[in-house]
ZAKE-218704 format. One record per residue: x, y, z of N, C-alpha, C in turn; residue number from 1. Coordinates in pm, 1 decimal, always signed. Atoms other than C-alpha are relative to their C-alpha. Example, Ala and Ser with C-alpha at 12.3 -4.5 7.8 and 13.67 -1.06 7.14 Angstrom:
BEGIN
{node {+89.0 -119.0 +0.0} {+1230.0 -450.0 +780.0} {+90.0 +120.0 +0.0} 1}
{node {-82.0 -119.0 -6.0} {+1367.0 -106.0 +714.0} {-77.0 +109.0 +73.0} 2}
# end
This chain:
BEGIN
{node {-13.0 -58.9 +26.5} {+11848.3 +474.7 +14437.7} {-21.2 -34.1 -151.5} 1}
{node {-21.2 +55.9 +195.9} {+11841.5 +269.7 +14019.2} {-187.3 +74.4 +20.3} 2}
{node {+125.0 -1.6 -6.6} {+11470.9 +274.3 +14150.6} {-99.9 +151.8 -2.3} 3}
{node {-20.1 -70.8 -1.2} {+11458.3 +628.3 +14176.7} {+14.8 +53.1 -148.8} 4}
{node {-67.5 -55.5 +102.3} {+11591.1 +704.2 +13839.5} {-119.7 -49.4 -122.5} 5}
{node {+114.7 +76.8 +135.1} {+11385.5 +457.4 +13631.9} {-149.2 +15.4 +70.6} 6}
{node {+160.4 -10.5 -16.8} {+11035.3 +585.6 +13828.0} {+6.2 +173.1 -80.1} 7}
{node {-3.4 -77.6 +75.5} {+11159.1 +931.9 +13672.5} {+11.6 +34.4 -134.0} 8}
{node {+77.5 +88.4 +144.7} {+11165.2 +777.6 +13354.3} {-134.6 -21.4 -64.4} 9}
{node {+172.6 +34.6 -12.5} {+10890.3 +651.2 +13319.7} {-118.0 +129.4 +2.1} 10}
{node {+95.1 -88.5 -9.4} {+10670.3 +904.2 +13454.5} {+13.8 +84.1 -142.3} 11}
{node {-35.9 -145.3 +107.1} {+10872.9 +1154.8 +13237.1} {-118.2 -101.7 -160.8} 12}
{node {+60.3 +35.2 +82.9} {+10753.6 +886.2 +12978.1} {-72.0 +8.9 -43.1} 13}
{node {+159.7 +7.8 -103.4} {+10382.2 +860.9 +13110.1} {-67.0 +156.2 -95.0} 14}
{node {+36.6 -139.3 +33.9} {+10368.3 +1292.8 +13096.8} {-27.9 +7.4 -166.4} 15}
{node {-24.3 -47.8 +175.1} {+10503.5 +1287.2 +12689.4} {-72.8 -86.7 -51.3} 16}
{node {+29.2 +79.1 +118.4} {+10300.5 +1065.9 +12592.5} {-162.6 +41.4 +16.1} 17}
{node {+104.0 -130.7 -36.7} {+9974.2 +1223.6 +12746.1} {+11.6 +115.0 -66.4} 18}
{node {-49.1 -99.1 +77.2} {+10103.5 +1538.1 +12617.0} {-59.8 -29.4 -225.0} 19}
{node {+55.2 +45.0 +113.3} {+10084.7 +1370.1 +12255.7} {-98.3 -74.0 -49.4} 20}
{node {+161.7 +9.0 +74.1} {+9758.4 +1221.7 +12255.1} {-40.2 +98.0 +2.5} 21}
{node {+132.3 -118.0 -6.5} {+9582.8 +1510.8 +12378.3} {+62.2 +102.8 -104.7} 22}
{node {-46.7 -27.4 +173.1} {+9763.3 +1666.4 +12064.8} {-134.2 -34.9 -84.4} 23}
{node {+70.5 +78.4 +127.7} {+9617.5 +1434.4 +11845.1} {-61.6 +27.4 +22.9} 24}
{node {+109.1 -13.1 +7.1} {+9297.4 +1461.3 +11989.1} {-28.5 +100.2 -49.7} 25}
{node {-4.6 -99.7 +21.4} {+9294.9 +1823.0 +11934.4} {-47.3 +21.2 -92.5} 26}
{node {+17.1 -21.2 +200.1} {+9398.8 +1809.0 +11568.2} {-98.2 -84.3 -37.7} 27}
{node {+108.9 +82.0 +53.9} {+9139.3 +1500.7 +11507.8} {-149.6 +111.0 +38.9} 28}
{node {+167.8 -123.7 +34.3} {+8833.1 +1797.0 +11629.2} {+42.6 +132.5 -62.1} 29}
{node {-11.5 -192.8 +81.6} {+8995.6 +2106.0 +11463.8} {-150.4 +85.9 -5.5} 30}
{node {+106.8 +17.8 +94.8} {+8681.7 +2110.2 +11304.2} {-153.9 +7.1 +83.1} 31}
{node {+61.5 -9.1 -43.8} {+8444.7 +2042.9 +11587.5} {-45.0 +144.9 +37.6} 32}
{node {+49.3 -128.3 -74.2} {+8237.9 +2316.0 +11675.3} {-38.9 +5.6 +139.9} 33}
{node {+8.1 -43.8 -164.8} {+8269.1 +2462.5 +12030.5} {+60.3 -91.1 +39.0} 34}
{node {-58.9 +58.0 -82.4} {+8553.4 +2217.8 +12138.5} {+86.3 +102.8 +33.1} 35}
{node {-8.0 -17.1 -140.3} {+8705.1 +2242.7 +12423.3} {+212.4 -73.9 -23.7} 36}
{node {-195.0 +57.7 +0.2} {+9167.2 +2203.1 +12360.8} {-24.2 -105.1 +121.2} 37}
{node {-102.8 +42.3 -127.4} {+9295.5 +1916.7 +12601.0} {+106.4 +99.7 -19.6} 38}
{node {-126.9 -86.7 -55.9} {+9568.0 +2023.4 +12761.5} {+91.5 -80.7 +110.7} 39}
{node {-49.1 +124.7 -63.7} {+9801.7 +1802.2 +12997.2} {+75.5 +115.7 +104.8} 40}
{node {-84.2 -94.9 -88.3} {+9969.7 +2016.4 +13305.6} {+60.5 -142.6 +116.6} 41}
{node {-112.2 +106.1 -87.0} {+10288.7 +1823.6 +13506.1} {-13.3 +146.3 +98.0} 42}
{node {-13.2 -53.1 -140.7} {+10403.6 +1881.6 +13851.7} {+87.2 -74.3 +25.0} 43}
{node {-99.4 +69.7 -56.7} {+10678.5 +1736.5 +14061.1} {-101.9 -91.9 +54.3} 44}
{node {+61.3 +47.9 -116.7} {+10530.0 +1435.0 +14244.5} {+56.2 -34.9 +117.5} 45}
{node {-65.3 -12.5 -149.4} {+10612.7 +1538.1 +14607.9} {+17.5 -153.1 +34.4} 46}
{node {+20.7 +139.6 -6.3} {+10527.5 +1188.8 +14681.2} {+64.6 -173.6 -25.4} 47}
{node {-112.9 +100.5 +80.8} {+10771.2 +1002.6 +14466.2} {+62.7 +53.4 -130.9} 48}
{node {-102.9 -105.1 +74.9} {+11014.6 +1083.4 +14244.1} {-49.9 -26.8 -132.6} 49}
{node {+50.9 -53.0 +108.2} {+10921.3 +1174.1 +13886.4} {-124.9 +90.7 +30.7} 50}
{node {+88.3 -107.9 +20.2} {+10633.4 +1378.4 +13718.7} {-140.2 -12.2 +69.7} 51}
{node {+148.5 +5.2 +60.2} {+10242.4 +1393.8 +13766.8} {-94.8 +83.5 -85.7} 52}
{node {+78.6 -101.9 +100.8} {+10051.9 +1497.8 +13499.6} {-157.8 -69.8 -47.9} 53}
{node {+176.1 +35.9 -19.3} {+9677.5 +1543.7 +13445.6} {-79.4 +71.7 -145.7} 54}
{node {+26.2 -40.0 +94.5} {+9474.9 +1610.2 +13135.8} {-183.1 +63.9 +57.0} 55}
{node {+101.9 -76.6 +20.8} {+9241.8 +1906.6 +13101.2} {-90.7 +90.6 -112.5} 56}
{node {+27.4 -104.6 +97.8} {+9011.1 +2078.6 +12890.3} {+6.6 +102.6 +41.7} 57}
{node {-18.3 -142.6 -31.2} {+9056.6 +2464.3 +12856.8} {-132.8 +76.6 -7.7} 58}
{node {+98.1 -78.6 -63.9} {+8788.7 +2682.7 +13013.3} {-71.1 +37.3 -83.5} 59}
{node {+80.8 +21.3 +150.0} {+8706.6 +2787.2 +12627.9} {-31.7 -29.5 -86.8} 60}
{node {-82.0 +84.8 +155.0} {+8685.9 +2660.5 +12297.9} {+11.1 +145.3 -102.9} 61}
{node {-103.4 -95.3 -36.0} {+8939.8 +2908.2 +12215.6} {-50.2 -38.8 -224.1} 62}
{node {+11.8 -3.4 +117.5} {+8914.2 +2644.2 +11847.6} {+228.7 -101.9 +35.5} 63}
{node {-171.5 +107.2 +4.1} {+9297.0 +2484.6 +11750.4} {+25.1 +69.3 -66.7} 64}
{node {-55.4 -29.1 +40.6} {+9578.2 +2589.1 +11643.2} {+157.8 -104.8 -18.7} 65}
{node {-112.1 +75.5 +83.8} {+9750.9 +2369.0 +11399.3} {+140.2 -23.2 +52.5} 66}
{node {-90.7 -19.1 +28.4} {+10026.7 +2509.1 +11425.1} {+80.8 -3.9 +165.8} 67}
{node {-50.3 +41.8 -173.5} {+10072.6 +2486.0 +11833.4} {-19.3 -145.7 +14.0} 68}
{node {+7.6 +140.5 -59.8} {+9952.3 +2131.7 +11850.6} {+166.5 -100.6 -118.0} 69}
{node {-125.2 +44.5 +61.7} {+10272.1 +2086.9 +11563.7} {+130.3 -39.9 +104.2} 70}
{node {-91.0 -19.0 -44.2} {+10491.3 +2242.3 +11808.3} {+12.9 -41.6 +141.2} 71}
{node {+23.4 +45.8 -110.7} {+10341.9 +2057.2 +12095.2} {+67.3 -144.9 -14.0} 72}
{node {-98.3 +217.2 +32.3} {+10427.9 +1687.0 +11937.7} {+104.7 +4.5 +7.2} 73}
{node {-252.0 +16.8 -30.0} {+10781.8 +1775.3 +11880.2} {+77.6 -7.3 +103.1} 74}
{node {-80.4 +7.9 -146.3} {+10827.1 +1852.5 +12264.6} {-44.3 -120.9 +25.7} 75}
{node {-9.8 +113.1 -58.9} {+10660.8 +1571.5 +12364.7} {+99.7 -98.7 -25.7} 76}
{node {-22.1 +91.4 +30.2} {+10806.7 +1341.1 +12131.4} {+174.2 +14.6 +23.6} 77}
{node {-152.6 -22.4 +2.6} {+11170.3 +1524.6 +12244.2} {+0.1 -53.3 +139.9} 78}
{node {+16.2 +75.6 -167.9} {+11068.1 +1449.7 +12601.9} {-48.6 -72.4 +31.2} 79}
{node {-39.3 +111.4 -25.1} {+10993.5 +1119.8 +12548.0} {+97.5 -71.5 +41.7} 80}
{node {-117.5 +16.3 +6.6} {+11320.2 +1062.7 +12411.7} {+120.3 +5.5 +113.0} 81}
{node {-17.0 -65.2 -123.4} {+11488.1 +1214.8 +12663.9} {-51.0 -70.1 +118.9} 82}
{node {-15.2 +33.3 -71.3} {+11358.9 +1036.5 +12948.3} {+3.6 -159.4 -23.9} 83}
{node {+14.9 +126.6 +32.8} {+11386.4 +751.8 +12752.6} {+156.9 -100.8 +37.5} 84}
{node {-123.2 +44.8 -4.5} {+11726.7 +769.2 +12719.9} {+85.8 +37.4 +136.1} 85}
{node {-11.6 +34.5 -191.0} {+11747.2 +824.7 +13121.2} {-24.8 -93.0 +36.7} 86}
{node {-0.4 +105.8 -42.3} {+11645.4 +487.4 +13119.0} {+100.5 -88.3 -48.4} 87}
{node {-112.1 +90.2 +43.8} {+11892.5 +302.9 +12920.8} {+123.3 +78.5 +83.4} 88}
{node {-72.2 -35.4 -94.6} {+12113.1 +522.0 +13085.5} {+56.0 -89.0 +144.2} 89}
{node {+27.6 +99.1 -43.4} {+12035.9 +351.7 +13395.9} {+25.6 -143.6 +0.2} 90}
{node {-58.3 +144.7 +50.5} {+12036.0 +10.7 +13298.4} {+105.2 -30.7 -91.3} 91}
{node {-162.2 +44.1 +36.7} {+12341.1 +37.6 +13118.7} {+77.4 +6.5 +133.3} 92}
{node {-86.5 -26.4 -153.2} {+12510.0 +183.3 +13480.1} {-12.6 -140.6 +74.1} 93}
{node {+21.6 +76.7 -96.1} {+12302.2 -82.3 +13635.4} {+108.6 -130.4 -19.2} 94}
{node {-128.2 +15.4 +100.8} {+12522.9 -323.2 +13393.4} {+81.7 -27.6 +20.8} 95}
{node {-121.5 +31.2 -15.7} {+12785.7 -237.1 +13435.6} {+71.1 -0.6 +126.1} 96}
{node {+13.4 +19.6 -225.3} {+12774.1 -209.5 +13867.0} {+11.9 -172.4 -68.4} 97}
{node {+29.5 +145.6 -33.5} {+12670.3 -613.9 +13792.4} {+149.3 -39.4 +6.2} 98}
{node {-133.3 +54.5 +37.7} {+13022.8 -688.9 +13561.7} {+84.2 +27.8 +106.7} 99}
{node {-108.3 -10.2 -72.8} {+13194.4 -523.2 +13806.2} {+25.9 -112.3 +164.1} 100}
{node {-8.4 +64.1 -112.8} {+13083.6 -708.7 +14104.7} {-46.4 -138.6 -36.2} 101}
{node {+54.0 +149.6 +65.4} {+13032.7 -1061.3 +13878.0} {+140.8 -1.0 +53.2} 102}
# end
């Protein structure tokens, strides 16, 4: 069970970091002609606990909306923090369990 909680949290943090990286790259290239935004899609990992994230380019070069990227960066930061808290809580629970067993 502990491994599942750790892998769920770790995969969530990796996905959130990927979202933040893609958004930062979009902002950096906002003025690049014909730039196609990077987007991250996430899905539940059927073969393992957690989430699988993949980065793709949008099909059309519609440009970058900075306000949309700011919201995406905030959402990715909150997702990272939530998954980090899951891992920390799991570590605390394991430490408490070891203290009880000792």
